[in-house]
GUNUVO-798509 format. One record per residue (C-alpha): x, y, z. Coordinates in Angstrom, 1 decimal, padded with zeros to 4 digits. Layout:
<filos>
east | north | up
X | Y | Z
...
</filos>
This chain:
<filos>
east | north | up
006.6 | 002.0 | -013.5
010.0 | 000.6 | -012.7
012.4 | -000.4 | -010.0
015.2 | 001.8 | -008.6
018.1 | 001.2 | -006.3
021.2 | 003.0 | -005.2
024.1 | 003.3 | -002.7
026.0 | 006.1 | -001.2
029.5 | 004.7 | -000.5
032.8 | 003.9 | -002.1
032.8 | 003.8 | -005.8
034.4 | 000.3 | -006.0
033.7 | -003.2 | -007.2
032.2 | -004.3 | -004.0
029.4 | -001.7 | -004.1
029.0 | -002.1 | -007.8
028.3 | -005.8 | -007.3
025.8 | -005.0 | -004.5
024.0 | -002.6 | -006.8
023.9 | -005.2 | -009.5
022.4 | -007.7 | -007.2
019.7 | -005.3 | -006.2
018.9 | -004.5 | -009.8
018.8 | -008.2 | -010.7
016.4 | -008.9 | -007.8
014.0 | -006.4 | -009.4
014.0 | -007.7 | -013.0
010.3 | -008.3 | -012.8
009.7 | -004.6 | -012.1
011.5 | -003.6 | -015.3
012.1 | -006.3 | -017.9
012.4 | -003.8 | -020.8
015.8 | -002.3 | -019.9
018.3 | -002.0 | -017.1
021.0 | 000.6 | -016.5
023.5 | 001.7 | -013.9
025.5 | 004.9 | -013.2
028.2 | 006.1 | -010.8
029.1 | 009.6 | -009.8
032.6 | 010.9 | -009.9
034.2 | 009.9 | -006.6
035.4 | 012.5 | -004.1
038.9 | 012.6 | -002.6
037.9 | 009.6 | -000.3
036.7 | 007.6 | -003.3
033.0 | 008.0 | -002.2
030.0 | 009.0 | -004.2
026.6 | 007.8 | -005.4
025.7 | 004.6 | -007.5
022.3 | 004.4 | -009.1
020.5 | 001.5 | -010.9
017.2 | 001.4 | -012.8
015.0 | -001.4 | -014.2
012.6 | -000.1 | -016.9
009.0 | -001.0 | -017.7
008.5 | 001.3 | -020.7
005.1 | 003.1 | -020.5
005.7 | 006.7 | -021.9
008.4 | 007.6 | -024.5
009.4 | 004.1 | -025.5
012.4 | 005.4 | -027.4
016.0 | 005.3 | -026.0
015.6 | 008.9 | -024.9
013.5 | 007.6 | -022.0
016.2 | 005.2 | -020.6
017.4 | 005.6 | -017.1
019.5 | 006.5 | -015.1
018.9 | 009.8 | -017.0
021.3 | 012.7 | -017.0
020.0 | 016.1 | -017.7
022.0 | 017.8 | -020.5
021.5 | 021.3 | -019.0
022.0 | 020.9 | -015.2
023.9 | 017.6 | -015.1
021.6 | 016.1 | -012.5
021.0 | 012.4 | -012.7
017.8 | 010.6 | -011.8
016.3 | 007.1 | -011.3
012.5 | 007.3 | -011.1
009.7 | 004.8 | -010.5
006.1 | 005.9 | -011.3
004.2 | 008.4 | -013.3
004.0 | 012.2 | -013.2
000.4 | 012.9 | -014.4
000.8 | 016.7 | -014.7
004.1 | 016.5 | -016.7
002.6 | 018.2 | -019.7
001.6 | 021.2 | -017.6
005.1 | 021.3 | -016.0
006.7 | 021.0 | -019.5
004.8 | 024.1 | -020.7
005.9 | 025.9 | -017.5
009.6 | 025.1 | -018.2
009.4 | 025.8 | -021.9
008.0 | 029.2 | -020.9
011.2 | 029.6 | -018.9
013.2 | 028.9 | -022.1
013.8 | 025.2 | -021.7
013.9 | 022.6 | -024.5
013.5 | 018.8 | -024.3
014.8 | 015.9 | -026.3
012.4 | 013.4 | -024.7
008.6 | 013.3 | -024.8
008.2 | 011.5 | -021.4
007.7 | 012.7 | -017.9
011.1 | 011.8 | -016.5
013.0 | 014.4 | -018.4
010.5 | 017.1 | -017.3
010.7 | 016.3 | -013.6
014.5 | 016.0 | -013.8
014.9 | 019.4 | -015.4
012.5 | 020.9 | -012.8
014.5 | 019.4 | -010.0
017.8 | 020.5 | -011.5
016.7 | 024.1 | -012.0
014.5 | 024.6 | -008.9
015.8 | 022.1 | -006.4
013.8 | 020.2 | -003.8
011.0 | 022.8 | -003.9
010.0 | 021.4 | -007.2
009.0 | 018.1 | -005.6
005.7 | 019.8 | -004.4
004.9 | 020.5 | -008.0
004.6 | 016.9 | -008.9
001.2 | 015.2 | -009.2
001.4 | 011.5 | -009.5
002.7 | 008.3 | -008.1
006.5 | 008.4 | -007.7
009.6 | 007.4 | -005.8
012.9 | 008.7 | -007.1
016.5 | 009.5 | -006.3
018.2 | 012.5 | -007.9
021.9 | 013.3 | -007.7
023.0 | 016.9 | -007.7
026.6 | 016.8 | -009.0
027.4 | 020.4 | -008.0
026.3 | 020.1 | -004.4
027.1 | 016.3 | -004.3
023.8 | 015.6 | -002.7
021.3 | 012.8 | -003.3
017.6 | 013.7 | -003.0
015.0 | 010.9 | -002.3
011.3 | 011.5 | -002.4
008.0 | 009.6 | -002.3
004.6 | 010.6 | -003.6
002.0 | 012.3 | -001.2
-000.2 | 009.3 | -000.6
002.4 | 006.5 | -000.7
001.5 | 004.7 | -003.9
005.1 | 003.9 | -004.7
007.4 | 002.5 | -002.1
011.0 | 003.4 | -001.3
013.0 | 001.5 | 001.3
016.1 | 003.0 | 002.9
018.8 | 001.3 | 004.9
021.6 | 002.9 | 006.9
024.9 | 001.1 | 007.6
025.3 | -000.1 | 011.1
029.2 | 000.2 | 011.1
031.3 | 003.3 | 010.2
033.8 | 001.1 | 008.3
031.2 | -000.6 | 006.2
032.2 | 001.1 | 002.9
028.7 | 002.4 | 002.4
026.4 | 004.6 | 004.5
023.0 | 004.6 | 002.7
021.3 | 002.1 | 000.4
017.8 | 002.3 | -001.1
015.5 | 000.3 | -003.3
011.9 | 000.0 | -004.5
011.6 | -003.4 | -002.7
012.8 | -004.6 | 000.7
013.8 | -007.9 | -001.0
016.3 | -006.0 | -003.2
018.1 | -004.7 | -000.1
018.2 | -008.2 | 001.3
019.7 | -009.4 | -002.0
022.4 | -006.7 | -002.0
024.4 | -008.5 | 000.7
025.0 | -005.1 | 002.4
022.9 | -005.9 | 005.5
025.0 | -008.8 | 006.7
022.8 | -011.2 | 008.7
019.4 | -009.4 | 008.6
017.5 | -009.4 | 011.8
013.7 | -009.4 | 012.2
012.3 | -006.2 | 013.7
010.3 | -007.2 | 016.8
007.8 | -004.4 | 016.1
007.1 | -006.0 | 012.7
006.1 | -009.3 | 014.4
003.7 | -007.4 | 016.8
002.3 | -005.4 | 013.9
001.7 | -008.6 | 011.9
-000.2 | -010.2 | 014.8
-002.3 | -007.1 | 015.4
-002.8 | -005.8 | 011.9
-002.0 | -008.6 | 009.5
000.7 | -006.5 | 007.9
003.7 | -004.4 | 008.9
002.9 | -000.7 | 009.6
005.7 | 001.7 | 008.8
007.9 | 003.5 | 008.9
009.7 | 000.4 | 010.2
009.8 | -002.8 | 008.1
010.2 | -006.5 | 008.8
014.0 | -006.0 | 008.8
015.7 | -004.1 | 011.6
017.5 | -001.0 | 010.3
015.5 | -000.6 | 007.1
012.7 | 002.0 | 006.9
010.1 | 002.9 | 004.4
010.3 | 006.6 | 003.4
007.0 | 008.1 | 004.6
004.5 | 009.3 | 002.0
004.8 | 013.0 | 001.0
008.4 | 013.1 | 002.4
011.8 | 014.0 | 001.0
015.2 | 013.5 | 002.4
018.6 | 014.6 | 001.1
022.0 | 013.2 | 001.9
025.5 | 014.6 | 001.3
028.2 | 012.6 | -000.5
029.0 | 010.7 | 002.7
025.4 | 009.8 | 003.6
024.8 | 012.5 | 006.2
021.3 | 013.8 | 006.3
021.2 | 017.5 | 005.2
017.4 | 017.9 | 004.7
014.5 | 015.9 | 005.9
010.9 | 017.2 | 005.7
007.3 | 016.6 | 004.5
006.5 | 018.4 | 001.2
002.9 | 017.4 | 001.5
000.8 | 016.5 | 004.5
-002.8 | 016.1 | 005.6
-003.9 | 019.1 | 007.6
-005.1 | 018.5 | 011.1
-008.3 | 020.4 | 010.4
-010.4 | 019.9 | 007.2
-010.5 | 023.0 | 005.1
-013.7 | 025.1 | 005.2
-016.2 | 023.7 | 002.8
-015.7 | 025.1 | -000.6
-016.5 | 022.3 | -003.1
-019.7 | 021.2 | -004.8
-020.6 | 018.1 | -006.7
-020.1 | 019.6 | -010.2
-016.7 | 021.0 | -009.3
-015.7 | 017.6 | -007.9
-017.0 | 015.8 | -011.0
-014.7 | 018.0 | -013.2
-011.7 | 017.3 | -011.0
-012.4 | 013.5 | -011.0
-012.9 | 013.3 | -014.7
-009.8 | 015.4 | -015.4
-007.7 | 013.2 | -013.1
-009.0 | 010.1 | -014.8
-008.0 | 011.5 | -018.2
-004.5 | 012.2 | -016.9
-004.3 | 008.6 | -015.7
-005.1 | 007.3 | -019.2
-001.9 | 008.6 | -020.7
000.1 | 005.7 | -022.0
002.1 | 004.6 | -025.1
001.2 | 000.9 | -024.4
-002.1 | -001.0 | -024.1
-004.2 | -000.2 | -021.0
-006.9 | -002.2 | -019.1
-009.2 | -001.7 | -016.1
-009.8 | -004.0 | -013.1
-013.6 | -004.5 | -012.8
-014.8 | -006.3 | -009.7
-018.4 | -005.4 | -010.0
-018.3 | -002.9 | -007.1
-018.9 | 000.8 | -007.2
-015.3 | 002.0 | -007.3
-014.0 | -000.2 | -010.2
-017.3 | 000.4 | -012.1
-016.7 | 004.2 | -011.8
-013.2 | 003.8 | -013.2
-014.4 | 001.7 | -016.1
-017.3 | 004.0 | -016.8
-015.3 | 007.2 | -016.7
-012.5 | 005.6 | -018.8
-014.9 | 004.4 | -021.4
-016.5 | 007.9 | -021.6
-013.1 | 009.4 | -022.2
-011.9 | 006.8 | -024.7
-012.5 | 006.8 | -028.4
-012.7 | 003.0 | -028.6
-013.9 | 000.2 | -026.3
-011.6 | -000.2 | -023.3
-010.7 | -003.7 | -021.9
-012.0 | -004.7 | -018.5
-011.0 | -007.8 | -016.5
-012.8 | -009.6 | -013.7
-011.4 | -012.4 | -011.5
-014.2 | -015.0 | -011.2
-014.4 | -018.1 | -009.0
-016.1 | -021.5 | -009.2
-017.4 | -020.8 | -005.6
-020.6 | -019.0 | -006.6
-021.1 | -017.3 | -003.2
-018.0 | -015.2 | -003.9
-018.2 | -015.0 | -007.7
-018.8 | -011.5 | -009.0
-018.3 | -012.6 | -012.6
-022.0 | -012.5 | -013.7
-022.6 | -009.0 | -012.2
-019.3 | -007.7 | -013.6
-020.3 | -009.0 | -017.0
-023.7 | -007.1 | -016.8
-021.9 | -003.9 | -015.8
-019.3 | -004.2 | -018.6
-022.1 | -004.7 | -021.1
-023.9 | -001.6 | -019.8
-020.7 | 000.4 | -020.1
-019.7 | -001.0 | -023.5
-016.3 | -002.4 | -022.7
-014.5 | -005.3 | -024.2
-014.8 | -007.6 | -021.2
-012.5 | -010.5 | -020.1
-013.4 | -013.0 | -017.4
-010.6 | -014.9 | -015.7
-011.7 | -017.9 | -013.6
-009.3 | -018.6 | -010.8
-009.7 | -022.3 | -009.8
-008.6 | -023.8 | -006.5
-006.1 | -026.0 | -008.4
-004.5 | -023.0 | -010.3
-004.3 | -021.1 | -007.0
-002.6 | -023.9 | -005.2
-000.3 | -024.7 | -008.1
001.0 | -021.2 | -008.2
000.9 | -020.3 | -004.6
004.6 | -020.5 | -003.9
005.4 | -018.0 | -006.6
002.6 | -015.8 | -005.3
003.8 | -015.8 | -001.8
007.4 | -015.3 | -002.9
006.2 | -012.1 | -004.5
005.2 | -010.5 | -001.2
007.8 | -007.9 | -000.3
006.8 | -008.0 | 003.4
004.6 | -010.3 | 005.5
000.9 | -009.5 | 004.7
-002.3 | -011.4 | 004.6
-003.5 | -009.5 | 001.5
-002.3 | -009.1 | -002.1
-002.9 | -012.5 | -003.6
-006.1 | -011.5 | -005.5
-004.1 | -008.7 | -007.2
-001.3 | -011.0 | -008.0
-003.5 | -013.5 | -009.9
-005.4 | -010.8 | -011.6
-002.3 | -008.9 | -012.6
-000.8 | -012.0 | -014.2
-004.0 | -012.6 | -016.2
-004.0 | -009.0 | -017.5
-000.3 | -009.1 | -018.4
-000.7 | -012.4 | -020.1
-003.4 | -010.9 | -022.3
-000.9 | -008.3 | -023.6
-001.5 | -005.3 | -021.4
001.1 | -003.3 | -019.5
-001.0 | -000.8 | -017.6
-004.2 | -001.3 | -015.6
-006.5 | 001.1 | -013.7
-007.9 | 000.1 | -010.3
-010.7 | 001.6 | -008.3
-008.8 | 001.4 | -005.0
-009.4 | 004.4 | -002.8
-013.1 | 005.2 | -003.1
-014.1 | 003.7 | 000.2
-011.5 | 005.7 | 002.1
-012.6 | 009.0 | 000.4
-016.4 | 008.6 | 000.6
-017.0 | 006.4 | 003.7
-017.6 | 003.0 | 002.3
-016.5 | 000.9 | 005.3
-018.4 | -000.1 | 008.4
-015.9 | 001.9 | 010.5
-017.6 | 005.1 | 009.3
-020.9 | 003.8 | 010.8
-019.8 | 002.0 | 013.9
-017.0 | 003.9 | 015.5
-018.7 | 007.3 | 015.8
-021.6 | 005.6 | 017.5
-019.3 | 004.0 | 020.1
-017.5 | 007.2 | 020.6
-020.7 | 009.1 | 021.2
-021.9 | 006.5 | 023.6
-018.7 | 006.8 | 025.6
-019.0 | 010.6 | 025.7
-022.7 | 010.4 | 026.9
-021.9 | 007.9 | 029.6
-018.8 | 009.7 | 030.9
-020.6 | 010.2 | 034.2
-020.6 | 006.4 | 034.8
-017.6 | 004.8 | 036.5
-015.3 | 003.2 | 034.0
-015.2 | -000.1 | 035.8
-019.0 | -000.4 | 035.7
-019.0 | 000.2 | 031.9
-016.3 | -002.3 | 031.3
-018.1 | -004.9 | 033.5
-021.3 | -004.4 | 031.6
-019.4 | -004.8 | 028.3
-017.8 | -008.0 | 029.6
-021.3 | -009.3 | 030.4
-022.6 | -008.3 | 026.9
-019.6 | -009.9 | 025.2
-020.1 | -013.1 | 027.2
-023.8 | -013.3 | 026.2
-023.3 | -012.4 | 022.6
-020.1 | -014.3 | 021.9
-019.9 | -017.2 | 024.4
-017.3 | -019.9 | 024.2
-015.6 | -022.4 | 026.4
-013.0 | -023.3 | 023.8
-009.2 | -023.3 | 024.0
-009.2 | -020.0 | 022.0
-011.8 | -017.4 | 023.0
-013.9 | -015.9 | 020.2
-012.1 | -013.1 | 018.3
-015.3 | -011.4 | 017.2
-016.2 | -007.7 | 017.2
-018.6 | -008.4 | 020.2
-015.7 | -010.0 | 022.0
-013.7 | -006.8 | 021.5
-016.4 | -004.7 | 023.2
-014.7 | -004.5 | 026.7
-011.4 | -003.3 | 025.3
-013.3 | -000.8 | 023.1
-015.3 | 000.5 | 026.0
-012.0 | 000.8 | 028.0
-010.6 | 003.1 | 025.3
-013.6 | 005.4 | 025.5
-013.4 | 008.4 | 023.3
-010.0 | 007.7 | 021.7
-011.1 | 007.3 | 018.1
-007.7 | 006.0 | 016.8
-007.6 | 003.3 | 019.5
-011.2 | 002.3 | 018.7
-010.2 | 002.1 | 015.0
-007.3 | -000.1 | 015.7
-009.3 | -002.4 | 017.9
-012.0 | -002.7 | 015.3
-009.5 | -003.9 | 012.7
-007.4 | -006.0 | 015.1
-007.1 | -009.6 | 014.0
-006.9 | -010.8 | 017.6
-008.0 | -009.5 | 021.0
-005.2 | -007.8 | 022.9
-005.3 | -010.6 | 025.5
-004.7 | -013.4 | 022.9
-002.0 | -011.3 | 021.2
-000.1 | -011.5 | 024.5
-000.4 | -015.3 | 024.3
000.8 | -015.4 | 020.7
003.8 | -013.1 | 021.1
007.1 | -013.8 | 022.8
007.0 | -011.9 | 026.2
009.5 | -009.2 | 025.1
007.4 | -008.3 | 022.1
004.1 | -007.7 | 023.9
004.5 | -003.9 | 024.6
006.5 | -002.9 | 021.5
003.5 | -001.1 | 019.9
000.9 | 001.4 | 021.1
-002.6 | 000.3 | 020.0
-000.9 | -001.8 | 017.3
001.0 | 001.2 | 015.9
004.6 | 002.3 | 016.1
005.0 | 005.5 | 018.1
005.8 | 007.6 | 015.1
002.8 | 006.5 | 013.1
000.4 | 007.0 | 016.0
001.7 | 010.5 | 016.6
001.4 | 011.4 | 012.9
-002.2 | 010.2 | 012.6
-003.1 | 011.8 | 015.9
-001.7 | 015.2 | 014.7
-003.6 | 014.8 | 011.4
-007.0 | 014.1 | 013.0
-007.1 | 015.9 | 016.3
-009.3 | 018.8 | 015.0
-011.4 | 016.8 | 012.5
-014.9 | 015.6 | 012.7
-015.2 | 011.8 | 013.5
-016.1 | 010.9 | 009.9
-013.3 | 013.0 | 008.5
-010.8 | 011.6 | 011.1
-011.8 | 008.0 | 010.2
-011.2 | 008.9 | 006.5
-007.7 | 010.0 | 007.3
-007.1 | 006.8 | 009.3
-008.3 | 004.6 | 006.4
-006.1 | 006.6 | 004.0
-003.0 | 006.3 | 006.2
-003.4 | 002.7 | 007.4
-005.7 | 000.4 | 005.5
-005.0 | 002.1 | 002.2
-001.4 | 003.4 | 002.7
000.1 | 000.7 | 004.7
-001.7 | -002.3 | 003.2
-003.6 | -002.0 | 000.0
-001.2 | 000.2 | -001.9
001.9 | -001.6 | -000.8
000.5 | -005.0 | -001.5
-000.9 | -004.0 | -004.9
002.4 | -002.5 | -006.0
004.4 | -005.7 | -005.4
001.6 | -008.0 | -006.6
001.2 | -006.1 | -009.9
004.9 | -005.5 | -010.5
005.5 | -009.3 | -010.0
003.7 | -009.6 | -013.3
005.5 | -006.5 | -014.8
002.1 | -004.7 | -014.8
001.8 | -001.0 | -013.9
-001.3 | -000.5 | -011.7
-002.7 | 003.0 | -011.6
-005.2 | 004.3 | -008.9
-007.0 | 007.5 | -010.0
-008.9 | 007.7 | -006.8
-005.6 | 007.9 | -004.9
-004.5 | 011.4 | -005.9
-003.5 | 014.4 | -003.8
-005.5 | 016.8 | -005.9
-008.6 | 014.7 | -005.6
-008.0 | 014.2 | -001.8
-007.6 | 017.9 | -001.2
-010.8 | 018.5 | -003.2
-012.9 | 015.9 | -001.5
-011.6 | 017.1 | 001.9
-013.3 | 020.5 | 001.1
-016.7 | 018.8 | 001.0
-019.1 | 019.2 | 004.0
-019.6 | 015.9 | 005.8
-023.3 | 015.6 | 005.0
-022.6 | 015.9 | 001.2
-019.5 | 013.7 | 001.3
-020.7 | 010.8 | 003.5
-024.5 | 010.7 | 003.5
-026.1 | 008.2 | 003.5
-023.4 | 006.4 | 005.4
-021.5 | 003.7 | 003.4
-023.5 | 004.4 | 000.2
-020.8 | 006.5 | -001.5
-023.8 | 008.3 | -003.1
-021.8 | 011.2 | -004.5
-019.2 | 009.0 | -006.2
-022.2 | 007.0 | -007.7
-023.8 | 010.1 | -009.0
-020.6 | 011.4 | -010.6
-019.0 | 008.2 | -011.8
-022.0 | 006.0 | -012.8
-023.7 | 008.5 | -015.1
-025.5 | 006.9 | -017.9
-025.9 | 003.5 | -016.1
-028.9 | 001.9 | -014.5
-028.1 | 002.4 | -010.8
-030.2 | -000.7 | -009.9
-027.2 | -002.7 | -011.0
-025.5 | -001.6 | -007.8
-028.4 | -002.1 | -005.4
-026.9 | -005.0 | -003.5
-024.9 | -005.4 | -000.3
-021.3 | -004.3 | -000.4
-018.9 | -007.3 | -000.7
-015.2 | -007.1 | -000.6
-013.1 | -008.6 | -003.4
-011.8 | -011.7 | -001.6
-010.6 | -015.2 | -002.5
-012.4 | -018.3 | -001.2
-009.4 | -018.9 | 001.1
-011.5 | -020.3 | 004.0
-012.5 | -023.3 | 001.9
-009.1 | -023.6 | 000.1
-007.2 | -023.6 | 003.4
-009.3 | -026.5 | 004.7
-008.6 | -028.5 | 001.6
-005.6 | -028.1 | -000.7
-003.6 | -025.9 | 001.6
-004.2 | -027.7 | 004.9
-001.3 | -030.1 | 004.9
001.4 | -027.4 | 004.2
-000.1 | -025.0 | 006.8
-000.4 | -027.8 | 009.4
003.2 | -028.7 | 009.1
004.3 | -025.1 | 009.6
001.9 | -024.0 | 012.3
002.5 | -027.1 | 014.5
006.3 | -026.9 | 014.2
007.9 | -025.1 | 017.2
011.2 | -024.9 | 015.2
009.4 | -022.9 | 012.5
007.3 | -020.7 | 014.8
009.6 | -019.7 | 017.7
012.4 | -018.1 | 015.7
010.0 | -015.4 | 014.4
009.0 | -014.3 | 017.9
005.7 | -016.3 | 018.3
004.7 | -018.8 | 021.0
004.4 | -022.3 | 019.4
001.7 | -023.5 | 021.8
-000.6 | -020.6 | 021.2
-000.1 | -020.8 | 017.4
-000.9 | -024.5 | 017.5
-004.1 | -023.8 | 019.6
-005.1 | -021.1 | 017.1
-004.7 | -023.4 | 014.1
-006.7 | -026.2 | 015.8
-009.4 | -023.7 | 016.7
-009.7 | -022.7 | 013.1
-009.9 | -026.3 | 012.0
-012.6 | -026.9 | 014.6
-014.7 | -024.0 | 013.3
-014.4 | -022.0 | 016.5
-016.4 | -018.7 | 016.5
-014.5 | -015.7 | 015.2
-011.4 | -017.6 | 014.1
-011.7 | -016.6 | 010.5
-009.2 | -017.6 | 007.7
-007.5 | -014.3 | 007.9
-006.3 | -015.0 | 011.5
-004.4 | -018.2 | 010.6
-003.4 | -017.0 | 007.2
-001.6 | -013.9 | 008.6
000.4 | -016.1 | 011.0
001.3 | -018.6 | 008.3
002.5 | -016.0 | 005.9
004.5 | -014.2 | 008.6
006.3 | -017.5 | 009.5
006.8 | -018.5 | 005.8
008.2 | -015.1 | 004.8
010.8 | -015.1 | 007.6
012.0 | -018.5 | 006.7
012.0 | -017.8 | 003.0
014.2 | -014.8 | 003.4
016.2 | -016.0 | 006.4
015.1 | -013.1 | 008.6
014.9 | -014.1 | 012.3
015.1 | -012.5 | 015.7
</filos>
């Protein structure tokens, strides 16, 4: 895993310096090596400049250094990620008469792209973001993996005389560091998204004019930065395939995928939280290994959230060499500025992965497997249970007048979640009237279920001109995409796609990438794999999801050989004790920020509403959980840290 950056523009000292600043800003992503390359300029002096920061994982020799030029085709690539089926592709190309001087995956994919063009992108199985320059056609191809594990940010010049037309990087902060964006402006949709979701939903970003290349997408530019090709090379079909997969077939696919994810020339570890998904990863990895693997658990002094003891029991049952890292409140607070500075965009998540990644890297490991993705595939969240019930209720009561149903919902919400406080409860029951109003629109129900705040209070928090910038908390393009991918699916299958695209794709994967790379640690997610997704998608719903939220099939496949009573306990997310820590060691800093109109107003928020929200949290108001105030604090802090304002 690495960091990449590039510019289409004049091949001159100005752009070389901008490229160098982007590379320097991503030193943490690739401390092992750094390199830069520039194409031959055209008659106008324009071309492509590429930079790479290397975290060496496969082929540690100089033959694996990037930017890499293919000796046969002359194509040049900068690549971030891993291609897990590179050995298979290598055999395919050798059968075509090709030879290779490197044993790694980069040389294989580069040769495939050089010989077969953009069509070869669909052959790749893995996590990747890359840029490949074709010297003959003078075209730059960008692509991002199917499920969005690796990010790739793209900026377009706002002025025709800027001296550059396209810039890209693995991190938004690298583009900010380039100096190419002038005085960056905060995208109003990012503020609205942060208030609704707690993170910025793509394809837009926190910075106006910078977009995240969508998952499963490729785009090609000519030597002047004009788009010459722009398309999805992989997408989720709007209708699930006909059932054609059984449990044993899926077990083979999952185990094969796990073996592919174990490929590494450096030490490898496994995140172990004590839950089903991480335990499956540890168990399958240990079964495939010839010696004990290393597992790591983040433990807390606060026993109600501490999964250290159960993780220890699971590790003993699997036979791993286990490490328990205790994160104390003092260590968290002492290192919080560095942790928050690692966030590439405003988000209320990612800090648990940051502290765990630093502990693993500090122990001498460069690669770690994570169980992220199991809940989305097999229905582990409450959304799979609750949303179909509400949708069916709406369908069965369609004969009732809408205003009558909404009035009844208001009455129920008042009885179940009463309050006369300055900020109304932001609980799920309080959301009931809005959810009833949306009736059978499953995506709207999903977004309301996950919303940090009720739509009414969002209007109080946001500056007036930001209120209607999103549709159900989503940019128009993202809402249209998910609607197209779910319109002909069953409710459970549709919710799985929503979880994949939003909670996983726009939050967990993006946060985990920057948090782990801040520690120069490559995090791999074997349950986020297009081959596995396509295979699970071919399961009938009753086999895939029943009993709801149990992930029974994943348990049967991945926990073989273990005592399943170890896992007979309520599901609990891997969260930090932030509610307690905010009220103690973090309260002063947050109080200064959230009560300061000069800090809050420039990011598009209403100071009076933010101050009321903060006070309601301190007063213990119902439904004002830590995540509500934390998301606002991180948004304000991020904007001031990077000088990005409206």
